[in-house]
MARTINU-525532 format. One line per 8 residues: number of its first residue (from 1); their letters; for each residue x, y, z of N, C-alpha, C, O. Coordinates in steps of 0.1 Angstrom, whole numbers, plus 2048, in hexadecimal, padded with zeros to 3 digits. Example, Ala and Ser with C-alpha at 12.3 -4.5 7.8 and 13.67 -1.06 7.14 Angstrom:
BEGIN
1 = AS = 884/7C7/84E/87B/7D3/84E/884/7DF/84E/88E/7DF/855  880/7EA/847/889/7F5/847/881/800/84F/886/80B/850
// end
This chain:
BEGIN
1 = XXXXXXXX = D1E/8CD/AE7/D28/8C3/AEB/D36/8C9/AE8/D38/8CE/ADD  D3F/8C7/AF1/D4D/8CB/AEF/D55/8BE/AEE/D55/8B6/AF6  D5D/8BD/AE3/D66/8B2/AE1/D74/8B7/AE2/D78/8C1/ADB  D7C/8B1/AEB/D89/8B6/AEE/D94/8AC/AEC/D93/8A1/AF0  D9F/8B0/AE6/DAB/8A7/AE4/DB7/8AE/AEB/DB8/8BA/AEC  DC0/8A5/AF0/DCC/8AB/AF6/DD3/8A2/B00/DCE/897/B03  DDE/8A6/B05/DE5/89E/B0F/DDE/89C/B1C/DD6/8A5/B20  DE0/891/B22/DDB/88E/B2F/DE6/88B/B38/DEE/881/B36
9 = XXXXXXXX = DE8/892/B43/DF3/891/B4C/DEF/890/B5B/DE4/895/B5E  DF7/88A/B63/DF6/88C/B71/E00/897/B75/E0C/896/B72  DFB/8A2/B7B/E04/8AD/B80/E08/8AB/B8E/DFF/8A9/B97  E15/8AD/B91/E19/8AD/B9F/E1F/8BB/BA1/E2A/8BE/B9C  E19/8C3/BAA/E1E/8D0/BAD/E24/8D1/BBA/E1E/8CD/BC4  E30/8D6/BBB/E38/8D7/BC7/E3B/8E6/BCA/E41/8EC/BC1  E37/8EA/BD5/E39/8F8/BD9/E42/8F9/BE5/E3D/8F5/BF0  E4E/8FD/BE4/E57/8FE/BEF/E5B/90D/BF0/E63/913/BE8
17 = XXXXXXXX = E55/914/BFB/E58/922/BFC/E66/926/BFE/E6B/931/BF9  E6E/91D/C04/E7C/920/C06/E85/914/C03/E80/909/C03  E91/916/C00/E9A/90B/BFD/E9F/904/C0A/E9F/90A/C14  EA3/8F8/C08/EA8/8F1/C14/EB5/8F6/C18/EBE/8F9/C10  EB7/8F9/C25/EC4/8FE/C2A/ED0/8F4/C26/EDB/8F9/C24  ECD/8E7/C26/ED7/8DE/C24/ED8/8DA/C15/EE1/8D3/C10  ECE/8DF/C0D/ECE/8DB/BFF/EC8/8CD/BFC/EC9/8C9/BF1  EC3/8C7/C07/EBE/8B9/C05/EAF/8B8/C07/EA8/8B0/C00
25 = XXXXXXXX = EA9/8BE/C11/E9B/8BC/C14/E95/8C9/C19/E9A/8D0/C20  E88/8CB/C14/E81/8D7/C18/E72/8D3/C19/E6D/8CB/C12  E6B/8DA/C22/E5D/8D9/C23/E56/8DF/C17/E5A/8EA/C12  E4C/8D9/C11/E45/8DE/C05/E36/8D9/C05/E33/8D0/C0C  E2E/8E1/BFE/E21/8DD/BFB/E21/8D5/BEE/E26/8DA/BE4  E1B/8C9/BEE/E1C/8C0/BE2/E0D/8BC/BDF/E06/8B7/BE7  E09/8BF/BD2/DFC/8BD/BCE/DFC/8B4/BC1/E03/8B7/BB8  DF3/8AA/BC1/DF1/8A2/BB5/DE4/8A6/BAE/DDA/8A8/BB5
33 = XXXXXXXX = DE4/8A7/BA1/DD9/8AC/B9A/DD9/8A6/B8C/DE3/8A3/B86  DCD/8A3/B86/DCC/8A0/B78/DCF/8AC/B70/DCB/8B7/B74  DD5/8AB/B64/DD9/8B6/B5C/DDA/8B2/B4E/DD4/8A9/B49  DE3/8B9/B47/DE4/8B8/B38/DDA/8C1/B31/DCF/8C3/B36  DDE/8C6/B26/DD6/8D0/B1F/DC8/8CB/B1C/DBE/8D2/B1E  DC7/8BF/B16/DBA/8B9/B13/DB2/8B7/B20/DA6/8BB/B20  DB8/8B1/B2A/DB0/8AF/B36/DAC/8BC/B3D/DA1/8BD/B42  DB5/8C6/B3D/DB2/8D3/B43/DA6/8DA/B3C/D9D/8DE/B42
41 = XXXXXXXX = DA6/8DA/B2F/D9C/8E1/B27/D8E/8D9/B2A/D84/8E0/B2C  D8F/8CC/B2A/D82/8C4/B2D/D7D/8C8/B3B/D71/8CA/B3D  D86/8C8/B44/D82/8CB/B52/D7C/8D9/B53/D71/8DA/B59  D82/8E3/B4E/D7D/8F0/B4F/D70/8F2/B48/D67/8F9/B4C  D6E/8EB/B3D/D61/8EB/B36/D56/8E5/B3E/D4B/8EB/B3F  D59/8DB/B46/D50/8D5/B4F/D4C/8DE/B5A/D41/8DF/B5E  D56/8E6/B5F/D54/8EF/B69/D4A/8FA/B65/D42/8FF/B6D  D4A/8FD/B58/D41/907/B52/D34/901/B4D/D2C/907/B46
49 = XXXXXXXX = D32/8F4/B50/D25/8EE/B4E/D23/8E8/B40/D18/8E5/B3C  D2E/8E6/B39/D2E/8E0/B2B/D2F/8D1/B2B/D36/8CB/B34  D29/8CB/B21/D2A/8BC/B1F/D37/8BA/B17/D3A/8C1/B0D  D3F/8B0/B1B/D4D/8AF/B15/D50/8A0/B12/D4D/897/B1B  D56/89E/B07/D5C/891/B03/D6B/894/B01/D6F/89D/AFB  D73/88B/B07/D82/88E/B08/D89/882/B01/D87/877/B04  D93/886/AF8/D9B/87C/AF2/DAA/87F/AF7/DAF/88A/AF6  DB0/874/AFB/DBE/875/AFF/DC3/866/B02/DBB/85D/B00
57 = XXXXXXXX = DCF/865/B06/DD5/857/B08/DDA/856/B16/DE3/85F/B1A  DD6/84C/B1D/DDA/84A/B2B/DE1/83C/B2C/DDF/833/B24  DEA/83B/B36/DF0/82E/B38/DE7/824/B3F/DDE/828/B45  DEB/817/B3E/DE5/80D/B46/DEB/80C/B54/DF0/801/B57  DEB/817/B5B/DF2/817/B68/DE9/81E/B72/DDE/822/B6F  DEE/81F/B7E/DE6/824/B89/DE2/833/B87/DD7/837/B8A  DEB/83A/B81/DE8/848/B7E/DDE/84A/B73/DD5/853/B73  DDE/841/B69/DD4/840/B5F/DC6/83D/B65/DBC/843/B61
65 = XXXXXXXX = DC6/833/B6E/DBA/830/B75/DB4/83C/B7C/DA8/83E/B7C  DBD/843/B83/DB9/84F/B8A/DB3/859/B81/DA9/85F/B85  DB9/85B/B76/DB3/865/B6C/DA6/861/B67/D9C/869/B67  DA4/854/B63/D97/84F/B5E/D8C/851/B69/D81/855/B65  D90/84D/B75/D86/84E/B80/D81/85D/B82/D76/85F/B84  D8B/866/B81/D87/874/B83/D7E/879/B78/D75/880/B7A  D81/875/B6B/D79/879/B60/D6B/874/B62/D61/87B/B5F  D69/868/B66/D5C/862/B68/D55/86A/B73/D49/86C/B72
73 = XXXXXXXX = D5C/86D/B7E/D55/875/B89/D51/883/B84/D46/888/B88  D58/888/B7B/D55/896/B76/D4A/896/B6B/D45/8A0/B67  D47/88A/B66/D3D/889/B5B/D43/88C/B4D/D3C/890/B44  D50/88A/B4C/D57/88D/B3F/D58/87F/B38/D5E/876/B3E  D53/87E/B2C/D53/871/B24/D61/86F/B1F/D66/878/B17  D68/865/B23/D75/862/B1E/D75/859/B12/D70/84E/B12  D7A/85E/B06/D7A/857/AFA/D88/854/AF5/D8A/851/AE9  D91/853/AFE/D9F/851/AFB/DA3/842/AFD/D9B/839/AFF
81 = XXXXXXXX = DB0/840/AFC/DB6/832/AFD/DBE/831/B0A/DC2/83B/B10  DC0/824/B0D/DC9/820/B18/DD4/818/B12/DD1/80F/B0A  DE1/81B/B15/DEC/814/B0F/DF6/810/B19/DF6/814/B25  DFF/807/B15/E0A/802/B1E/E16/80B/B1F/E21/806/B1E  E13/817/B21/E1D/822/B23/E19/82A/B2E/E0D/82D/B30  E22/82E/B37/E1E/836/B43/E16/842/B40/E1A/849/B36  E0C/845/B47/E05/852/B46/E0E/85E/B46/E17/85E/B4E  E0B/868/B3E/E13/874/B3E/E13/87B/B4C/E0A/87A/B53
89 = XXXXXXXX = E1F/881/B4F/E20/888/B5C/E27/895/B5A/E30/896/B52  E23/89F/B63/E2A/8AC/B63/E2D/8AF/B71/E25/8AE/B7A  E39/8B3/B73/E3E/8B8/B81/E40/8C7/B80/E48/8CC/B79  E38/8CE/B88/E39/8DC/B8A/E40/8DF/B97/E3B/8DB/BA2  E4B/8E6/B96/E53/8E9/BA3/E53/8F8/BA4/E59/8FF/B9C  E4E/8FD/BAF/E4F/90B/BB3/E57/90C/BC0/E52/908/BCA  E63/910/BBE/E6D/910/BC9/E74/91D/BCB/E7B/922/BC2  E71/923/BD7/E77/930/BDB/E76/93A/BD0/E7F/942/BCC
97 = XXXXXXXX = E6A/93B/BCA/E67/945/BC0/E69/941/BB2/E65/948/BA9  E70/936/BAF/E72/931/BA2/E67/928/B9D/E60/923/BA6  E66/926/B90/E5B/91E/B8B/E61/915/B80/E67/91A/B76  E5F/908/B81/E65/8FF/B77/E5A/8F4/B74/E53/8F0/B7D  E59/8F0/B67/E50/8E5/B63/E58/8DB/B5C/E5F/8DE/B53  E56/8CE/B60/E5C/8C3/B5A/E51/8B9/B55/E48/8B6/B5C  E53/8B5/B48/E48/8AD/B42/E4D/89F/B3D/E58/89E/B37  E45/895/B3F/E47/888/B3A/E3A/885/B32/E30/882/B39
105 = XXXXXXXX = E3A/885/B25/E2D/883/B1E/E28/875/B1E/E1C/873/B1D  E31/86B/B20/E2C/85E/B22/E22/859/B18/E24/85A/B0C  E16/855/B1D/E0C/84F/B14/E07/859/B0A/E02/855/AFF  E09/866/B0C/E05/870/B02/E0C/86E/AF5/E07/872/AEA  E18/868/AF5/E1F/866/AE9/E1B/859/AE1/E1F/856/AD6  E11/852/AE7/E0D/845/AE1/DFF/846/ADC/DF8/83C/ADB  DFB/852/AD8/DED/854/AD3/DEB/84C/AC6/DF5/84B/ABE  DE0/846/AC4/DDD/83E/AB8/DD6/848/AAE/DCB/84D/AB0
113 = XXXXXXXX = DDD/84B/AA3/DD7/854/A99/DC9/850/A94/DC1/858/A92  DC6/843/A93/DB9/83E/A8E/DAE/842/A99/DA3/846/A95  DB2/840/AA5/DA8/844/AB0/DA6/853/AB0/D9B/858/AB2  DB1/85A/AAE/DB0/869/AAE/DA7/86D/AA2/D9E/876/AA4  DA9/867/A96/DA0/86A/A8B/D92/867/A8D/D89/86F/A8A  D8F/85C/A94/D81/858/A97/D7B/862/AA0/D6F/866/A9F  D82/867/AAA/D7D/871/AB3/D7A/87E/AAC/D70/884/AAE  D83/883/AA3/D81/88F/A9C/D75/88D/A93/D6C/897/A92
121 = XXXXXXXX = D73/882/A8C/D67/880/A84/D5B/880/A8C/D50/885/A87  D5B/87C/A98/D4F/87C/AA1/D4B/88A/AA4/D3F/88D/AA7  D54/894/AA3/D50/8A2/AA5/D49/8A8/A98/D44/8B3/A99  D49/8A0/A8E/D43/8A5/A81/D36/89F/A7E/D31/89E/A73  D2F/89B/A89/D22/894/A87/D16/89C/A8C/D0B/899/A88  D19/8A7/A93/D0D/8AF/A98/D11/8BE/A97/D1C/8C2/A9B  D08/8C5/A91/D0A/8D4/A90/D0B/8DA/A9E/D03/8D6/AA7  D13/8E4/A9F/D14/8EB/AAC/D1E/8E6/AB6/D20/8EC/AC0
129 = XXXXXXXX = D25/8DB/AB3/D2F/8D5/ABC/D3C/8DE/ABB/D3E/8E5/AB1  D44/8DD/AC5/D51/8E4/AC6/D5C/8D9/AC7/D5A/8CF/ACE  D66/8DB/ABF/D72/8D2/AC0/D7E/8DB/AC4/D82/8E4/ABD  D84/8D7/AD0/D90/8DD/AD4/D9C/8D4/AD1/D9C/8C9/AD5  DA6/8D9/ACA/DB2/8D1/AC7/DBE/8D7/ACD/DC1/8E3/ACB  DC4/8D0/AD6/DD1/8D4/ADC/DDC/8D2/AD2/DDD/8C8/ACB  DE6/8DB/AD2/DF1/8D9/AC9/DF9/8CD/ACD/E00/8C7/AC4  DF8/8C9/AD9/E00/8BC/ADD/DFA/8B0/AD6/E01/8A7/AD3
137 = XXXXXXXX = DED/8B1/AD2/DE7/8A5/ACB/DED/8A4/ABD/DEC/89A/AB7  DF2/8AF/AB8/DF7/8B0/AAA/E06/8AE/AA9/E0B/8AF/A9E  E0C/8AA/AB4/E1B/8A7/AB3/E1D/89B/AAA/E28/89A/AA3  E14/892/AAA/E14/886/AA1/E10/88A/A93/E05/88F/A91  E18/888/A89/E15/88C/A7B/E09/885/A76/E01/88B/A6F  E07/879/A7A/DFB/871/A76/DEE/878/A7B/DE4/877/A74  DEE/87D/A87/DE3/884/A8D/DE0/891/A85/DD5/894/A82  DEB/898/A81/DE9/8A4/A79/DE2/8A1/A6C/DD9/8A8/A67
145 = XXXXXXXX = DE7/896/A66/DE1/892/A59/DD3/88E/A5A/DCB/891/A52  DCF/887/A65/DC2/883/A68/DB9/88F/A6A/DAD/890/A65  DBE/899/A71/DB6/8A5/A74/DB3/8AC/A66/DA7/8B0/A64  DBD/8AE/A5E/DBA/8B4/A51/DB0/8AC/A49/DA7/8B2/A43  DB2/89F/A49/DA9/897/A40/D9A/898/A45/D91/899/A3D  D98/898/A52/D8B/899/A57/D84/8A7/A55/D79/8A8/A50  D8C/8B1/A58/D86/8BE/A58/D85/8C4/A4A/D7F/8CE/A48  D8C/8BE/A40/D8A/8C2/A32/D81/8B9/A2A/D7F/8BB/A1E
153 = XXXXXXXX = D7B/8AF/A31/D72/8A5/A2A/D64/8AB/A2A/D61/8B5/A31  D5B/8A4/A23/D4D/8A9/A22/D46/8A2/A2D/D3D/89A/A2B  D49/8A5/A3A/D43/8A0/A46/D35/8A6/A47/D32/8B0/A42  D2C/89E/A4D/D1E/8A3/A4E/D1D/8B0/A56/D13/8B8/A54  D26/8B3/A5F/D25/8BF/A67/D34/8C4/A69/D3D/8BC/A69  D35/8D1/A6C/D42/8D7/A6E/D42/8DD/A7C/D3B/8E7/A7E  D4A/8D7/A85/D4A/8DD/A93/D51/8EB/A93/D59/8EE/A8A  D4F/8F2/A9D/D57/8FE/AA0/D65/8F9/AA5/D65/8F2/AAF
161 = XXXXXXXX = D6F/8FC/A9E/D7C/8F6/AA1/D86/900/AA7/D87/90B/AA1  D8B/8FE/AB3/D94/907/AB9/DA1/8FF/ABC/DA1/8F3/AC0  DAC/906/ABB/DB9/8FF/ABE/DC2/908/AC7/DC3/914/AC4  DC7/902/AD1/DD2/908/AD8/DDF/902/AD3/DE1/8F6/AD4  DE8/90A/ACE/DF4/904/AC8/DFE/8FE/AD2/E08/8F8/ACE  DFB/8FF/ADF/E03/8F9/AE9/E11/901/AEA/E11/90D/AE7  E1B/8FB/AF0/E27/902/AF3/E30/905/AE6/E2E/8FF/ADC  E39/90E/AE8/E42/911/ADD/E4B/904/ADA/E4E/901/ACE
169 = XXXXXXXX = E4E/8FD/AE4/E56/8F0/AE2/E4E/8E7/AD9/E53/8E0/AD0  E41/8E5/ADC/E38/8DD/AD4/E37/8E2/AC6/E38/8DA/ABC  E36/8EF/AC4/E35/8F4/AB7/E42/8F3/AAF/E42/8F0/AA3  E4D/8F4/AB6/E5A/8F2/AB0/E5B/8E4/AAB/E60/8E1/AA0  E56/8DA/AB2/E56/8CC/AAE/E4E/8CA/AA2/E52/8C2/A99  E42/8D1/AA1/E39/8CF/A95/E3F/8D7/A89/E3E/8D2/A7E  E44/8E3/A8C/E49/8EC/A81/E3E/8F6/A7F/E32/8F3/A7F  E42/903/A7D/E39/90E/A7B/E2F/90C/A70/E23/90F/A72
177 = XXXXXXXX = E33/906/A65/E2A/904/A5A/E1F/8FB/A5D/E13/8FC/A5A  E22/8F0/A65/E18/8E6/A69/E0E/8EC/A72/E02/8E9/A71  E13/8F4/A7B/E0A/8FB/A85/E00/904/A7D/DF4/904/A80  E05/90C/A74/DFD/915/A6D/DF3/90D/A64/DE8/912/A62  DF7/902/A5E/DEE/8FA/A56/DE3/8F5/A5E/DD7/8F5/A59  DE5/8F1/A6A/DDB/8EC/A73/DD2/8F8/A77/DC5/8F6/A78  DD7/903/A79/DCF/90F/A7D/DC6/913/A72/DBB/919/A75  DC9/911/A66/DC0/914/A5B/DB4/90C/A5A/DAA/90F/A53
185 = XXXXXXXX = DB4/901/A62/DA8/8F9/A63/D9E/8FD/A6E/D93/8F8/A6F  DA3/907/A76/D9C/90B/A82/D94/918/A81/D97/920/A79  D8A/919/A89/D83/926/A8A/D8A/92F/A94/D8A/93B/A92  D91/929/A9E/D97/931/AA9/DA5/92B/AAB/DA7/91F/AAC  DAF/934/AAD/DBC/930/AB1/DBF/938/ABE/DBD/944/ABF  DC3/930/AC9/DC4/937/AD6/DD3/935/ADC/DD5/92E/AE6  DDC/93D/AD7/DEA/93C/ADC/DEB/946/AE8/DE3/94F/AE9  DF6/945/AF0/DF9/94F/AF9/E02/959/AF1/E05/957/AE5
193 = XXXXXXXX = E06/964/AF8/E0E/96E/AF1/E1B/969/AEB/E1E/96C/AE0  E22/962/AF3/E2F/95D/AEE/E2D/953/AE2/E35/954/AD9  E23/94B/AE3/E21/941/AD8/E1C/949/ACB/E20/945/AC0  E14/953/ACD/E0F/95A/AC1/E1A/962/ABB/E1B/961/AAE  E23/968/AC2/E2E/96F/ABD/E38/966/AB6/E3D/969/AAB  E3A/95A/ABC/E43/950/AB5/E3D/94B/AA8/E44/94A/A9E  E30/948/AA9/E2A/942/A9D/E29/94D/A91/E2B/949/A86  E27/959/A95/E25/964/A8B/E33/96A/A87/E33/972/A7D
201 = XXXXXXXX = E3D/967/A8F/E4A/96E/A8D/E49/97D/A8E/E4E/985/A86  E41/981/A99/E3F/98F/A9C/E43/992/AAB/E42/988/AB3  E47/99E/AAE/E4B/9A1/ABC/E3F/9A6/AC4/E40/9A6/AD0  E34/9AA/ABD/E29/9B1/AC4/E1D/9A8/AC3/E1A/9A2/AB8  E15/9A6/ACE/E0A/99D/ACE/DFF/9A1/AC4/DF9/999/ABD  DFC/9AE/AC3/DF2/9B3/AB9/DF6/9B0/AAB/DEE/9AB/AA3  E03/9B3/AA8/E08/9B0/A9A/E08/9A1/A98/E04/99C/A8D  E0B/999/AA2/E0B/98B/AA0/DFD/986/A9D/DFB/97D/A95
209 = XXXXXXXX = DF3/98A/AA5/DE5/986/AA3/DE1/98A/A95/DDA/982/A8E  DE4/996/A90/DE0/99A/A83/DE6/991/A78/DDF/98D/A6F  DF3/98E/A7A/DFA/986/A70/DF4/978/A70/DF2/972/A65  DF1/972/A7C/DEC/965/A7C/DDE/964/A76/DDA/95B/A70  DD6/96F/A79/DC8/96F/A73/DC9/970/A64/DC1/969/A5D  DD2/978/A5F/DD3/979/A50/DD7/96C/A4A/DD3/968/A3F  DE1/965/A51/DE7/959/A4B/DDE/94C/A4D/DE0/942/A45  DD5/94C/A57/DCD/940/A59/DBE/942/A57/DB7/938/A54
217 = XXXXXXXX = DB9/94E/A58/DAB/951/A57/DA3/94E/A64/D98/951/A64  DAA/949/A6E/DA4/946/A7B/DA3/953/A83/DAB/95C/A81  D99/953/A8C/D99/95D/A96/DA4/95A/AA0/DA5/94F/AA5  DAD/963/AA3/DB8/961/AAC/DB5/967/AB9/DB2/973/ABA  DB7/95F/AC4/DB5/964/AD1/DC2/962/AD9/DC7/957/ADB  DC8/96D/ADD/DD5/96D/AE4/DD3/96F/AF3/DCE/97A/AF7  DD8/966/AFA/DD8/967/B09/DE4/970/B0D/DF0/96D/B0A  DE2/97A/B15/DEC/984/B18/DF0/984/B27/DF6/98D/B2C
225 = XXXXXXXX = DEC/979/B2E/DEF/978/B3C/DE8/982/B44/DDC/984/B43  DF0/989/B4D/DEA/993/B56/DE4/99F/B4E/DDD/9A7/B54  DE8/9A1/B41/DE3/9AC/B39/DD6/9A9/B32/DD1/9B1/B2B  DD0/99D/B34/DC4/99A/B2E/DC5/991/B22/DCC/988/B21  DBE/996/B17/DBE/98E/B0A/DB9/997/AFF/DB4/9A1/B01  DBD/992/AF3/DB8/999/AE7/DB2/98F/ADD/DB6/984/ADD  DA9/994/AD4/DA3/98C/ACA/DA4/993/ABD/DA1/99F/ABC  DA9/98C/AB3/DAA/992/AA5/DA2/98A/A9B/DA4/97E/A9A
233 = XXXXXXXX = D99/991/A95/D90/98B/A8B/D8E/994/A7F/D95/99E/A7E  D85/991/A76/D83/999/A6B/D7E/9A7/A6F/D80/9B1/A67  D78/9A8/A7B/D73/9B5/A80/D7E/9BE/A86/D7B/9C9/A8B  D8A/9B8/A87/D95/9C0/A8D/D99/9B9/A9B/D97/9AE/A9D  DA0/9C1/AA3/DA5/9BD/AB0/D9E/9C3/ABB/D9B/9CF/ABC  D9A/9BA/AC5/D94/9BF/AD1/D9C/9B9/ADD/DA3/9AF/ADB  D9C/9C1/AE8/DA4/9BC/AF3/D9C/9BD/B00/D92/9C5/B01  DA0/9B6/B0A/D99/9B7/B17/DA5/9B6/B21/DAE/9AE/B20
241 = XXXXXXXX = DA4/9BF/B2C/DAF/9BF/B36/DAF/9B3/B3F/DA5/9AB/B40  DBA/9B1/B45/DBC/9A6/B4F/DB5/9AA/B5C/DB0/9B5/B5E  DB6/9A1/B66/DB0/9A3/B73/DBC/9A4/B7D/DC5/99C/B7D  DBC/9AF/B85/DC7/9B1/B8F/DC5/9A6/B9A/DBB/9A5/BA0  DD0/99E/B9C/DCF/993/BA6/DDD/98F/BA9/DE7/992/BA2  DDE/987/BB4/DEB/980/BB7/DE9/971/BB4/DE1/96B/BBB  DEF/96C/BAA/DEC/95E/BA6/DF1/954/BB1/DFC/956/BB7  DEA/949/BB2/DEE/93E/BBB/DF4/933/BB3/DFE/92D/BB7
249 = XXXXXXXX = DEE/92F/BA8/DF3/924/B9F/DEF/927/B91/DE3/927/B8E  DF8/929/B88/DF5/92D/B7A/DF5/921/B71/DF2/922/B65  DF8/915/B77/DF7/909/B6E/DE9/907/B69/DE0/906/B70  DE8/906/B5C/DDB/904/B55/DD3/911/B53/DC8/910/B4F  DD9/91C/B56/DD2/929/B54/DCE/92B/B45/DC2/92F/B43  DD7/928/B3C/DD3/92A/B2E/DC8/920/B2A/DC0/923/B21  DC8/914/B30/DBD/90A/B2C/DB0/90F/B32/DA5/90D/B2C  DB0/915/B3E/DA4/91A/B43/D9E/926/B3B/D92/927/B39
257 = XXXXXXXX = DA7/92E/B36/DA3/939/B2D/D9C/933/B20/D92/937/B1C  DA3/929/B1A/D9E/923/B0D/D90/91D/B10/D87/91F/B08  D8E/916/B1B/D82/910/B1E/D77/91A/B20/D6C/919/B1A  D7A/925/B27/D6F/92F/B2A/D6C/937/B1D/D61/93A/B1B  D76/939/B15/D73/940/B08/D6A/937/AFF/D60/93D/AFA  D6D/92A/AFE/D64/922/AF6/D56/920/AFC/D4C/920/AF5  D56/91F/B09/D49/91D/B0F/D40/92A/B0D/D34/929/B0B  D47/935/B0E/D3F/942/B0D/D3A/944/AFF/D30/94B/AFD
265 = XXXXXXXX = D41/93E/AF5/D3C/93F/AE7/D2E/939/AE5/D26/93D/ADC  D2A/92F/AEE/D1D/929/AED/D12/933/AF0/D07/932/AEA  D14/93C/AFA/D09/944/AFF/D0B/953/AFC/D02/95A/AFE  D17/957/AF8/D19/965/AF6/D1D/968/AE7/D24/961/AE1  D16/972/AE1/D19/976/AD3/D23/981/AD2/D29/984/AC7  D26/989/ADD/D2F/994/ADD/D3D/98F/AE0/D40/98A/AEA  D46/990/AD6/D54/98B/AD8/D5B/991/AE5/D63/98A/AEB  D58/99E/AE8/D5E/9A4/AF4/D59/99D/B00/D61/99B/B0A
273 = XXXXXXXX = D4C/99A/B01/D47/993/B0C/D4D/985/B0E/D50/980/B19  D4F/97E/B03/D55/971/B03/D64/972/B08/D68/96A/B11  D6B/97C/B03/D79/97E/B07/D7A/981/B16/D82/97C/B1D  D71/989/B1B/D71/98E/B29/D6E/982/B32/D74/980/B3D  D64/979/B2E/D60/96E/B36/D6C/964/B37/D6F/95F/B42  D74/963/B2D/D80/95A/B2D/D8A/960/B37/D90/958/B3E  D8D/96D/B36/D97/973/B3F/D93/971/B4D/D9B/96E/B56  D86/973/B50/D81/973/B5E/D82/965/B64/D86/963/B6F
281 = XXXXXXXX = D7E/95B/B5C/D7F/94D/B60/D8E/949/B63/D91/942/B6D  D97/94D/B5A/DA5/949/B5C/DAA/950/B68/DB2/94A/B6F  DA6/95C/B6B/DAA/963/B77/DA5/95C/B83/DAD/95B/B8D  D99/956/B83/D94/94F/B8E/D9D/942/B90/D9F/93F/B9C  DA0/93B/B85/DA8/92F/B86/DB6/932/B8D/DB9/92A/B96  DBD/93C/B89/DCA/93E/B8E/DCB/942/B9D/DD5/942/BA3  DBF/945/BA3/DBE/948/BB1/DBD/93B/BB9/DBE/93C/BC6  DBC/930/BB3/DBA/923/BBA/DC6/91A/BB8/DCD/91B/BAE
289 = XXXXXXXX = DC8/911/BC2/DD2/907/BC1/DCF/8FB/BB8/DC3/8F8/BB7  DD9/8F6/BB1/DD7/8EA/BA9/DD4/8ED/B9A/DCF/8F8/B97  DD7/8E3/B92/DD5/8E5/B83/DC6/8E5/B80/DC1/8ED/B78  DBE/8DD/B87/DB0/8DB/B85/DA8/8DD/B92/DA4/8D3/B98  DA7/8E9/B97/DA1/8EC/BA4/D92/8E9/BA4/D8B/8EE/B9C  D8E/8E0/BAD/D80/8DC/BAE/D77/8E7/BB2/D6B/8E6/BB1  D7D/8F1/BB8/D74/8FD/BBC/D6D/903/BB0/D64/90B/BB2  D73/901/BA4/D6D/907/B98/D60/8FF/B93/D59/904/B8B
297 = XXXXX = D5E/8F3/B98/D53/8EB/B93/D46/8F3/B97/D43/8F7/BA2  D3D/8F5/B8D/D31/8FC/B8E/D33/90B/B8E/D2B/913/B93  D3E/910/B88/D41/91E/B87/D36/926/B81/D30/922/B77  D32/931/B87/D27/939/B82/D2B/947/B7E/D23/94F/B7B  D38/94A/B7F/D3C/957/B7B/D3B/961/B86/D3F/96D/B83
// end
């Protein structure tokens, strides 16, 4: 069983190949999709055939209803809350070659720390479970405190814990020390290259991974985009190359990588095979439109 925490958003992606001649109106492709790091990781894990329970916070609005209905259709158990705050939304605008992302966290800012703690405790009841923690879940100091309390307690079982530290903006809000303290509770830390270098205060991804591994004890998995990925553990550093392709939609690419990496840990003992599976799945995702492309459901590699 995979237990996932993180933001839940409705993503609106607008693709306008050219600018409006008048500066007022242009034809565009507009797509609505469920998203947010928690929701994305849960979705991709389901695509890979895993059982998933998801914790997040949705509004008592039509977009929250839409998200809950989709989770039910996908067979993802929703263990989160509904609140009187609008569901989070993200607007992705790709216009004449530029890319911009605008975020309204909405209900994601109204997470109940007690509910979060109960969810994390539920991950400590069965050996072999996986707990994925999004850095966005830890923006609330009470949630960070709850995570520490649960994962350092004498729980009956200890899940495999993985954390994606989320964006640099999110880490700035938490503070570097708080991010590193949370990472020390984890078996795996999965930043992208920019995040790893910022967190380690290093200019090179390999040096950053080594620094983070020494300071946290976690296995560090760094997403390198088109260049693939690297993994740093007690056995040293291994790398796998990227896949040559022309991306269609990179939104959620890092989340698809994280999901495939964790899913592969269930069946593969070779770290290089796990890393390669994650890169390949992520490459498949970015060839498709939308944050959570349904073409990936039932993915067989």
